Each structure stands twice: as structure tokens, then as C-alpha cells.
KOLRORO-127317 format. One record per residue (C-alpha): x, y, z; residue in three letters; residue number from 1. Coordinates in nm, 2 decimals, m for minus. Example, Ala and Ser with C-alpha at 12.3 -4.5 7.8 and 13.67 -1.06 7.14 Angstrom:
2
x,y,z,res,n
1.23,m0.45,0.78,ALA,1
1.37,m0.11,0.71,SER,2
END
This chain:
174
x,y,z,res,n
3.40,5.18,m7.58,MET,1
3.17,5.46,m7.46,ASN,2
2.88,5.22,m7.42,LEU,3
3.10,4.99,m7.20,SER,4
3.20,5.27,m6.97,LYS,5
2.84,5.39,m6.94,THR,6
2.72,5.04,m6.88,THR,7
2.99,4.98,m6.62,LEU,8
2.92,5.31,m6.45,SER,9
2.55,5.24,m6.43,LEU,10
2.61,4.89,m6.30,LEU,11
2.85,5.02,m6.03,LEU,12
2.61,5.30,m5.93,LEU,13
2.32,5.05,m5.91,GLY,14
2.52,4.81,m5.70,THR,15
2.62,5.08,m5.46,LEU,16
2.26,5.20,m5.44,GLY,17
2.13,4.86,m5.36,LEU,18
2.40,4.81,m5.10,GLY,19
2.35,5.14,m4.93,LEU,20
1.97,5.14,m4.91,THR,21
1.94,4.84,m4.67,PRO,22
2.23,4.97,m4.47,ALA,23
2.05,5.30,m4.41,PHE,24
1.71,5.13,m4.37,ALA,25
1.84,4.89,m4.10,ALA,26
1.94,5.18,m3.89,ASP,27
1.64,5.41,m3.97,ALA,28
1.39,5.50,m3.71,GLN,29
1.02,5.55,m3.78,THR,30
0.94,5.92,m3.72,PRO,31
0.73,5.99,m3.42,ALA,32
0.41,6.19,m3.44,MET,33
0.54,6.54,m3.38,GLY,34
0.91,6.46,m3.43,SER,35
0.95,6.83,m3.48,GLY,36
1.00,7.08,m3.20,MET,37
0.78,6.89,m2.96,MET,38
1.00,6.58,m2.99,GLY,39
1.34,6.73,m3.07,ALA,40
1.42,6.88,m2.73,GLY,41
1.55,7.23,m2.66,PRO,42
1.69,7.41,m2.96,MET,43
1.99,7.64,m2.97,GLY,44
2.25,7.44,m2.78,ALA,45
2.56,7.41,m2.98,GLY,46
2.63,7.52,m3.34,PRO,47
2.35,7.31,m3.50,MET,48
2.11,7.31,m3.20,GLY,49
2.01,7.02,m2.98,ALA,50
1.74,6.92,m3.23,GLY,51
2.01,6.83,m3.48,HIS,52
2.21,6.62,m3.23,ARG,53
1.89,6.45,m3.12,ALA,54
1.82,6.34,m3.47,MET,55
2.15,6.15,m3.48,GLU,56
2.11,5.77,m3.46,LYS,57
1.75,5.79,m3.35,GLY,58
1.81,5.97,m3.03,ARG,59
1.51,6.19,m3.11,TRP,60
1.30,5.90,m2.99,MET,61
1.44,5.93,m2.64,LYS,62
1.38,6.30,m2.62,GLU,63
1.02,6.29,m2.73,ALA,64
0.77,6.35,m2.44,PRO,65
0.59,6.02,m2.52,VAL,66
0.77,5.70,m2.61,PRO,67
0.67,5.60,m2.96,MET,68
0.63,5.22,m2.92,LEU,69
0.38,5.14,m3.20,MET,70
0.65,5.14,m3.48,PRO,71
0.86,4.91,m3.26,ILE,72
0.57,4.67,m3.21,VAL,73
0.50,4.65,m3.58,PHE,74
0.86,4.61,m3.67,ARG,75
0.91,4.32,m3.43,HIS,76
0.57,4.14,m3.46,MET,77
0.72,3.80,m3.53,ALA,78
0.98,3.84,m3.25,GLU,79
0.71,3.94,m3.00,LEU,80
0.50,3.63,m3.09,ASN,81
0.18,3.82,m3.10,LEU,82
m0.15,3.62,m3.08,SER,83
m0.41,3.65,m3.36,ALA,84
m0.62,3.86,m3.13,GLU,85
m0.34,4.10,m3.05,GLN,86
m0.25,4.14,m3.43,LYS,87
m0.62,4.21,m3.50,LYS,88
m0.64,4.47,m3.22,ALA,89
m0.32,4.64,m3.35,LEU,90
m0.44,4.65,m3.71,GLU,91
m0.78,4.78,m3.59,ASP,92
m0.61,5.05,m3.39,TRP,93
m0.39,5.15,m3.68,ARG,94
m0.68,5.15,m3.93,THR,95
m0.91,5.35,m3.71,SER,96
m0.65,5.61,m3.62,HIS,97
m0.48,5.64,m3.96,MET,98
m0.77,5.83,m4.11,THR,99
m0.79,6.06,m3.81,GLN,100
m0.41,6.11,m3.82,TRP,101
m0.42,6.22,m4.19,HIS,102
m0.70,6.47,m4.12,LYS,103
m0.53,6.60,m3.81,TRP,104
m0.19,6.62,m3.97,ARG,105
m0.33,6.83,m4.26,THR,106
m0.49,7.07,m4.02,SER,107
m0.17,7.08,m3.80,MET,108
0.04,7.17,m4.11,LEU,109
m0.20,7.44,m4.21,GLU,110
m0.19,7.59,m3.86,HIS,111
0.19,7.57,m3.85,ASN,112
0.22,7.73,m4.19,ARG,113
m0.02,8.01,m4.10,ALA,114
0.18,8.10,m3.78,LEU,115
0.51,8.08,m3.96,ARG,116
0.38,8.31,m4.24,ASP,117
0.24,8.56,m3.99,ALA,118
0.57,8.57,m3.80,LEU,119
0.76,8.62,m4.13,LEU,120
0.53,8.90,m4.22,LYS,121
0.61,9.07,m3.89,GLY,122
0.27,9.01,m3.72,GLU,123
0.26,9.05,m3.35,THR,124
0.03,9.05,m3.05,GLY,125
m0.34,9.00,m3.12,ALA,126
m0.28,8.89,m3.48,ALA,127
m0.07,8.59,m3.35,LEU,128
m0.30,8.49,m3.06,ALA,129
m0.55,8.27,m3.26,PRO,130
m0.27,8.12,m3.46,LEU,131
m0.07,8.03,m3.15,LYS,132
m0.39,7.89,m2.99,ALA,133
m0.44,7.66,m3.29,ALA,134
m0.08,7.53,m3.28,VAL,135
m0.10,7.48,m2.90,ASP,136
m0.43,7.28,m2.94,LYS,137
m0.26,7.06,m3.21,ASP,138
0.03,6.99,m2.98,HIS,139
m0.20,6.90,m2.69,ARG,140
m0.39,6.66,m2.92,GLU,141
m0.07,6.51,m3.04,MET,142
0.04,6.45,m2.68,LEU,143
m0.30,6.30,m2.58,GLU,144
m0.30,6.07,m2.88,HIS,145
0.05,5.95,m2.80,GLY,146
m0.04,5.88,m2.44,ILE,147
m0.36,5.69,m2.55,ARG,148
m0.14,5.48,m2.79,GLN,149
0.10,5.38,m2.52,VAL,150
m0.18,5.29,m2.28,GLU,151
m0.34,5.08,m2.56,PHE,152
m0.02,4.89,m2.62,LEU,153
0.03,4.84,m2.24,HIS,154
m0.32,4.70,m2.22,HIS,155
m0.29,4.48,m2.54,THR,156
0.05,4.33,m2.48,LEU,157
0.14,4.06,m2.23,THR,158
0.38,4.17,m1.95,PRO,159
0.66,3.98,m2.13,GLU,160
0.59,4.15,m2.46,GLN,161
0.56,4.49,m2.29,TRP,162
0.90,4.43,m2.13,GLU,163
1.05,4.33,m2.47,LYS,164
0.91,4.64,m2.64,VAL,165
1.03,4.88,m2.38,THR,166
1.37,4.72,m2.39,THR,167
1.38,4.76,m2.77,LEU,168
1.28,5.12,m2.72,TYR,169
1.55,5.18,m2.46,THR,170
1.81,5.04,m2.69,HIS,171
1.69,5.22,m3.00,ALA,172
1.95,5.47,m3.13,GLY,173
2.24,5.32,m2.94,LYS,174
END
């Protein structure tokens, strides 16, 4: 009898897990580069802060300073009817920038951690200056990379594909 209850419980949990995963995944948004404070909007409004509300239903994408279109393009490649040349250009972009992104992200996380640790230790003034400068530089680089990515997509896609992607972006999170 115990074996039957255990088996039934595991089967039920497994079924629920398989049903919930696609449901969450279908509504999930790909995080933007810098979906932290740079993309979350002003903090402090309301009990949980505006950043919390922005994360609801993918609205964080709308509040990011640069529209994150690349995940939409990759998610809707078939629907966009991309040519072989466009697919190659997109893959080449992703491949060439992924290595840079991992290196940059590691450095950015180190800079963020160093500033956070210094603040928690009570550091002020001159001790924070180089740490703040490093974090500012990372954010500027993130912004520039995002802008270059949007410009690349605008150049690579046809006007019709561009319109479709921007429409998908506009409706994301609704």
C-alpha cells in the first residue's frame, strides 16, 4: 500500500511539473543585458519598489533604456522568414559577441561585488571613487553594446521583418 501511494504521489508531482514548466516558459522573457538596476527603472516606489513591479509579466523589457530585440528575433526566426544570409549574420553576431559578453559579465560582477562589499564595510569618499568609476564604465559599455545590437538588427532585417520584431517587442509583457 505504501508503495502505491508513493508511486501515485510521484506520478502526480511529475505530471504537475511537466504541465507547469511549459506554462511558465511560454510566458517567460529572456533577460536583457543589465536587467538589474539599469533596466529595472526607479526603485523605491511602492512597498516592493518599482523594480519589482517592472519584473511582472516582462514589463522590465519596456523600462530598459535599450530595447532588447535579439531574443525576440531568435525566438521568432521561422515566423520572420529569415534568409540564409540573415541567419548566418545573426549567428555570427551571437558567436562573436558571446565570448566578449562572458568576459565582460565576469568583470562587471566583480566590480559590482567590490562596490557592494565596500559599501557594506562602511567605506566612503575616496575609497569608493575607483569602484564607482568601474561600475559606471561597465554600465556605459552595456548601453553601447545594446545600441550596437539594435543598430545591427535594424541593418540586417528587412523593413517588414523590423516592423514585425518591433511589434512583438511592443506587445511583450502584455
